[in-house]
N, C-alpha and C positions, 0 to 999 in steps of 0.2 A: 620871091626869095632872093636875097642878095647873093652875089658871087661868093663872098666870104663865108656866109652861112652855108651855102651849098657845098663848099669845099670841106667844111667841118663835118657835114652829114656824110659826104663821100669818104672822108678819112675814117669816120666812125664805122662805116660799113666795112671798109677794108680791114680795120682793126678787129671787128667781130669775126670776119672770115679767117683772118690770120690766127686768132685765138682758137677758133673751132678746128682749124687744120692742125695746129700744134697739139691740141687735145687728142685729135684722131691719131696722130703719129705716135703719141705716148701710149694710148690705149691699144693700138695695133701691136706695139712691142709687148705689152702685157699679154695680149691674146696669143702671140707667138710663143711666149714662155709657157703659158698654160697648155698650149697645143702639144708641147713637148711631152707633157704627162699623158697625153692621149686619153684613152679610156681607162687608164689605171685606177683613178679614184672610184669610178663606177664598178670596175671589176672587184676592187677591194671591198666596196660596200656590198655587192652581191654575194661575195664569198663569206663575208661576215654574217649575212642573213642565212646563208646555206649552212654554215657551221653551227649557228645558233639553233636552227631547225633540227639538224642532225643530233645535236646535244640533247634537245628536248625529246627526240625520238628514242635516243639511247636510255634516257632516264625513265621514260614510259615503259619501254620493253623490259628494263631491269625490274621495275616495279611489278609488271605482269608476271615475270618469271618467279619473283619472290612470292607473289600471291599464289601461284600454282604449286610452288614448293611447300608453302604453308598448308594448302589444301591436301597435298600428298601426305605430309606428316600427320595431319589431323586424321586422315582416313586410315593411315597405318596404325595410329593409336586406337582408333575406333575398332579396327579389326581385332586388336589385342584385347580390348574390353569385351567385345562380343564373344571371343573365344573363351575368355575367363568366365563370362556368364554361362556359357554352354557347359563348362566343367562343373560350375556350381549347380546348375540345373540337373546335370547327370547324377551328381552326388545325391541331390534331393530326390531324384527319381527312384533311387535304390531304397529310399526310406518311406515311400508312400504307403498309405494304409488302404487305399481303394483305387478303383479304376478311374474315378472322376479326377482325383488329384494327379494320377499318372498321365491322363490325357491332357490336362491343363499344362503340365510341365513339358510334355512332348510338343505342344503347340508353341510354347515359349522357345524351346530349342529350335524348332523349325523357323520361327520368326527371327531368331538370332542368326541362323544360317543365311536367311534371305538378306538380312542386313549386311552380313559379311560379303555376299555376292554383289550387292549394290555398291558397297564401299570399294570392293576390288575393281568394279567397273569404273567408278569415279577415279580410282588411282591410275588405272590404265589410261583414261582420258587425260588426266593431269600430266602423266609422263609423256604422252604424245604431244601435248601442248608445250611442255617444257622443251622438248626436242625441236619443235618448230620455232618457238621463240628464241631458243639458243642459237639456231642457225641464222635467224633474223638479226639477233644481237651481234653475232660475229660479223655478218655482212655490214651492218650499220656501223660497227666500230671501225672496220677497215675503211669504209667510205669517209667516216668522220676524220680518221687519222690522215687520210689522203688530202681531203679538203683543207684540213688545218695546216698541213704542210704547204699546200698551194697558197693559202692565205699568208703564211709567214713569208714566203718567197715574194709574193706580190707587194706586201707591206714594205719589205726590205727594199725592193726596187723603187717603190713610190717614195719612200723616205730619202733614198739616195738622190733621186731627181729633185725632190723638194729642197734638200740641203744645198744642191748645186745652184738652184734658181731663186731660192727664197729671199736672199739678201737683195738681189737685183730687182725682184718683183716688188718688194716692200718699198724700195726707193722710187720705182716707177709709179706705184700706187700713190705715194705722197706727191709726186710730180703731177699726176693726173688730177688729184684733188685740188692742188694749187692752181693748175691751169683752169679747172672747172669753176673755181671761185671767181675768176675774172670774167665769166660769161653770164649774161643776164639769164634769169630763170626760164623765160619763155623759150629762148634759143637752146638752152641746155636740155630742157625737157624734150624738145623736138629732136635734138641730137640723140638722146637716149632712146627715144621711141623708134627712130630710124635704125639705130644700131641693133635694137632688140628684134627688129623685123627682117634683118638681113642675115644670110647664112655666114658670111665672113666678117660680120661686125663692122663693116665700113659704112659710115654715115656721111663722111665728107671725103670726096675724092677729087683728084686733079684730072684735068682733061689730058688724055694721052692719045696721040696720033689721031686727032680730030674726033675722038670718041670719049664717052663717059668711062672713067676709070673703074667704075663699079659693074655696070652691065654691058659695057663695050658697044653700046648703040651709038651711031654717028650723031654728031651735034652740028647743026647748021652753022655756016660761017658767021652770020650776024650774031648768033647766040654766043659763039666763041669769043667774038669781039667784046660783047657785053660782059662776059666772064673776066676777060683780061683787064677790063677797065675797073673792076672791083667797086662798081657804083651801087650795086644791089645784090641781095642774096638770091641766087638762081639755083633751082633744083632741076634734076634730070626729069624730062617729061616721061621717061619710061620706067625708071626705078625709084624716083623720089629722093635720091641722094643729093646732098648739097654739092654743087660743082664749084671748084676754085681753080685759079690759074696755078699751074705747076711751079711758077717762079715766085709765088707768094712767099714761100719760105725757102730760099735758095741754100744749097750746100748743106742739107740736113743729113745726107747719107742714108736716109731711111725712107722707104716708100710706105705710103698708107695702105 
């Protein structure tokens, strides 16, 4: 390989490293903006699920209360019907011509009285159920109102933070996409993979105080020299991050 060709390769490697580092700096800014929101998006999502669940519970309990109230009204009407039947049978009983008819009507009256007792028992059960469900409904409504209030406050807080950072984030996202478009797909995929596997989103880091800027493990002097020369892409032996010379992009005012 000629010296001229070698210089082109070296310059190409340095350009790749610079492009990767620039992309990392932009993406780190985006990460910091999103960190400002903290866990708010998740909290809002969880509260939305909770409110939806409580709303479903309220609907179900209301339907159950309405069902018991219908049962209660039906039994009340049934009792009135049974009592009317008893009066009718008692009137008929006064007009019977023989003991057989009298006994038959007496049995009917007894049957109607049994039906009244059973209906009254069902009414008592329905009233007890309505009381229990009413207490549950009241408790559920209070919890629903409280969670809905929390959701409104959290949403307001999140919207305020988004409004403050949205414009800057959109601009940075555009910058990130533009920077990424200048990086070959193989390197870009590796960069994204490393970012996804690190807690702080750092895939490209500068050497700081003779150590990796990502995991802070010491880097041997010879390896540091290789990094400063920008002749090849070097990754940290401990964490797998791409290592670059901190002077590769001077005066950025931003740390990756």
